[in-house]
N, C-alpha and C positions, 0 to 999 in steps of 0.2 A: 504494500499499499505506500501511496505516497505521502509527503509530508503533510499536504494538507487534511489527509484522513486522520494522520497520527494529532496534528493541532485540534481537530476537532471532537476526537475520541479523548484525548485530557480534557477539554472542556465539558463533555459529558459527564467524566465522571466527576471532574468539581462540582459540578451542578447535581451530582446524585441523580441523574437522568439515563435510565436503563439504555433507552433507546430513540431514537430521533428519525422520525417518519420524514423525507424528503422528496416532494412532488414537483418542488419548482424548477421547471428547465434547466435556468440559468445557474442553479445551484447546483444542480446532476453534473451541466455540465463542466464546471467550475471544477468540481470534483474527479470525473472521471474521462473529461474530454470529450464525451460524447452528447451531443443535443438531438433529446426527444421533444417532438411534441404532440403530446397525448391526446390532445381534443376533448372530447368528453368522457373517456375511457380511464381506467385508473394506472396510476404509475407509481409506483412508491420505491424509494430507494430506502431502504433501512439501515442505519449507521446504529452501530451497537456499541456501548460500552466496552465489551469484552471484547470487541474487534471481529466477530463473526459477521460480517455486513451480506445483507441479501438485497439481490433487485429483484421485484415483482413485475412482471412484464407480460405485457398483455401479446398474445401471437402474432399480431398483426405487426408488432412493433419491428426494428430490425438493430442487432447488436452484433459485434465482431463473436467469431467464436472464442478467440482468446480473450474476451473482457473478462478482467481479472475479479468477478465476484460470484457469489453463489446465483445463482438463479433460478427463479420459480414462475413457472410459465402458465398463463392460464388464458382460456376463451372466454370469449362473451358471456357463453350462457355457464360454465364454471361459479361455483360460490366462491369467488376470489376473497371477500371479506373474512371469511370463515378461514379459508388458508393462511390469510395475514392474523387473524386472532389467534391461530394454533402457533404460528410462528414466534409470536409475543408472548406467549403464555408465559405467566411468573414474573413478568413486568411490573415491577410497583409504580413506575412513572415511566409514561412514554411522552417526550414532544413532538408536536405535531407540528407541520409546515403552515405559514399562517395563509397559504393561498390554496390549501386542500377543500374541496370541497366538502360541504354538511353532506352531501348524498353520500359519501364514503364514511367520512367521521362518526356521525350519529349510528350507525348501525354499526361500526367496529367498538363503541364506546355500550352498547347495548350488549354486546358478547362479551365485554369485560368489564363488569360490574365494580371488580376490585379494584381496578387499575386508575390510578390520577393520571389524566391528561392534560398537559399543559402546550401554551404556546410557547415551542421550543426554537423558534426559525431565529431568536436571536444569537442562538449556538454557532450558526454558521453564517450567518450575517454579518455578525460583529468580526469574523476572521475574515470574511472578504473585503471590509471596512478598509483594511490595511493592504497595498498592494506591495507583490513581489519584483524584482527587478525586472522580470520579462514582461509584465504588465506594465509598469509603467514605462518602458520604451515602447510598448505598442500605444499606448495613451498619448504619449509625444508623437507620436505618428500620425494616429488619428488626427490631431489637432492640428499639424501641421497640415495635413490632407484640408481641414476646414478652413484655414488661413488662407491657403490660395483660390479654394471656391470661395472665399467671401470676396477678396479682392476680385475675383471673375463675375461676381453678383453685383456687385458695386459698379463696377465699368459696364453693366449690361443694360444700366439703368437710363431710360429713354422716355422722351414724351410721350405718352398713352398706353403705353406697356404696362398690361395687367397683373397682378399680383398671381394667378394663375400661372400666366405667361413664366415669371420670375421663376417660380416654384418647379416647371417644367426642367426650366434651363439648370439648374441645380443638380437635378440626378445629371447629368451630361457632362458639368462641371466637374463632379465627385469621380465620374467612370474615368475622365480624362489625366488625373492625379493621384490615380489608385484608390478611391475610396470604393464601397462596396454597398452603396443605397444608404437610403434615411436612416440614422437612428431614432429618430420620430419625423412626423408629418412636419414641414418647415412654417415657420409664420412669416408672413411678410406683410406687412401692415400700413398701408397709407396713410397719412393725415389721420384722421378720426377712427380709423380703424385699428391704430397703433396704441389706442389708449385702452383696447380691449387684450389684456395679459396671454390671454390665449385664443386669438382671433385664427377662425380658420380663412385661408387665402380663399378671395374670391375675383369677382371681375371688374374691380377697380380701377379705373385706369391713374396709371401716375401723373400730375398736373405738376405745375412750377409752385412752389412753396411749400409743396408737402415733406412732412418728416416723414422718413420709412426707417419701420423696424424690421431687421433682419433677424431672426433667431433659427439656426441651424443648425444640423449632427449628421454625421456620417456613422457608417461601420466601418472598422478595419481588422482583418484577422479576428474577428469576436467581439471589439472592443468598440466604446464609442466615444465618438467627440459630441460636443454641445457648445455654442457659441452666440451670443448677440452681439450685434452694433447697431448703432442708430446714426442715419446720416440725413441728409436735408437735400432737396432739389433744385437748384437755381438761387434759391433763396433761403435766409433763415432771418427769423423776427429776433426781438430782443429778447422777449417772451421764451422762445425756445433757445435761447443760446444760456440763460440762466438756467434753467431745467435741465438742460446739459450737463453743465459743468458742476451744478448740484449733483446728478447721479454720477457724475464721472469721479468726485471728490470723495462720495459714499463707498464708490468702489475701490479706489486706493487706499482708505480708512481703514476697509476691512480687511485688505488685503497685506496691509503693512502689520497689522497685529497679529497675525497667521504665526504660527511656533509652537512647537510639541508644549503640552500642559494648558494652553489657554484654552477656554470653552467656547463649544461653537455659539453658545447664546450671547458671550460676551463680542464674539464676529459681530456676529447678526447685528448687535447693540450699537457698533461702531459703525456701522452704515446708516442704521436708523436715525440713529442723533443727529447724523449730517443732514439727514431730510424732514425731521421732526424742529429741528431749531429752525429752518426755512421757513416753516408753516404749511409743509406739503407732507405730513406724517400720513393725513387720511388717505391721498395719493399713491403710498407705498403699502400696497393693499395684499401683498406675498411676504411668504420667506426670503432670506436674503441669498438663499442655494439649498442644493441638494447634491447628496453622494452619486457617482456614477463609477460605473466598469464597463461590467456586462451586459449592463440593463444601463438607460440612459436615466433614470432614478431608482436608485439602491436604497436602502437602509439607510436612516438618518441622515439629517438636515441642519442648515445653520438657520437656527429659530432662536424665539424667547423660550419654546418649550423644552429644547434639547440641551441640557447642560453638560454633556460628554467634554472630557480633554481631548483635543486633536493629540494624535500621534502621528511621528512620522510615517510615511507613505501612504497618509489617507489622500484621497482626491476626491475634490466636492468643487460645486460651482460657485462664484460670487456673483449675484447678477442683480443689485438693486435698480431698482424703475420707479417712475414717478408717471401717472397716468391721468389726463386731463379730460374727461368726458365730452366727448362734441368736437375735441379740437385737437390733440395729440397726443402719443405718449413718446418717453427715452427710457432705454432698460440697454444697459452695459453689461457683459457676461463674460466671465472668464472661467475655465478650468484651471485650480490652483492646486499642487502636490505639495504637502508636508515636507520639510526635509527637517534636517538635524535641528538647524538654528534659523529657519523660517519658511519661507516657501519656494516655491517655482512657478511661474507662471505659464502656463504650458501653451497659452496663445499669446502671439506676435503679432498679430493685427493691430495698428495703430487705433489708438481710444482717442487722438484729436479729434474736434470736432470738422466733421467735412461737409462741403456743401459741392456736391455733385453740378457739373456745368454741361 
């Protein structure tokens, strides 16, 4: 078994969890290197505190013969819940993946009334929070691809081009730079659309005076990038300049605070204080950041509700924003990696105010 399994088994023993049921495809891929999308069917990797791990797999799934785990195969018509319950017999405490459907969990609990079931996702999630050297390099490369594609996007802006047309161009730009498709559906928001933090691209055409929020990310060898830049088309108002520089100041204040031992909530506060002191507190209506890796949103966030101290190797976003309904929005987002004495910003595309001519 690999080091990731060893770390997880050690964590299970510390927490007195006899077995952890993992169904999250990203976590299974993290541990095994094999990505399986189960759809509506049951998929469970049982990680045992004793080390005798077992995969429960529908016969429709495909794994290599050399796959280094015990395997229990079942068909759609088998009583696979009973098969799983039999394997777990004698377990006092079973951790369950946070995304495992209730249609599987509830029958299993009924068959094991003496067993304590808990949300055990944190055991694997917190290991995934700290990236290994190979993961760091993949994240750096994914962000470099994102930088190059952002430059292409900004140079592609022209009068009348729609948000949807810009999103379509992005896929081509990623392909040209070695990206492997979107890590999430991109946001291209012109003018008032940029005041919607999760605006879906539409057929709004670009016009003079628009602010343009571009939030985008690609995949690279199983890892995600994510970055936002806000630019202006042909002209920029004094109010837009003021808001832009406030958001930039908030972004830089948060990044300057990052180092091992600093709490995530304090990083959030550093960004939020800048915006609140300027009177735009209600217009910053989301957390400052989220963790990222194999998934664009992983466990953990940079917010007032997360007081975890950061550790070297963690990677998360810093993305303060100000959104003025009916007018415009500004968001500036980087990915940062915690280093021994600070942080490495993985995005290198300029954060200077840009007016596209």
